[in-house]
C-alpha positions, 0 to 999 in steps of 0.5 A: 127614340127608337134609334136611342134604343138600338143604338144603347143594345148594339153597343152594349153588345159590342161591350158584351162580346168584348167581356168574354160574353158576361150575359149578367153585365148585359142585362144589367146594362139594359136594364141599366139603360130603361131605368135612365130613359124612365126618369130622363126629362124631354124637352118640348120643342117651341113653334119657331124651333119646329118652323127651323127644322123643317124649313132646312128639312132636318129629320124629326124622326129616327 
């Protein structure tokens, strides 16, 4: 989750600088991101999926 937030903030900062520092647009996009994250449905992975991820040494957290 932290990865998603930091990624969004950096890209919105990039957008902010490319839009001639329109601060209202920057904050509008940040608030929009938080609204979307509150309503996003999380799907829990089953035990077989977790076993596979551990087997291939996948990154479980960002």
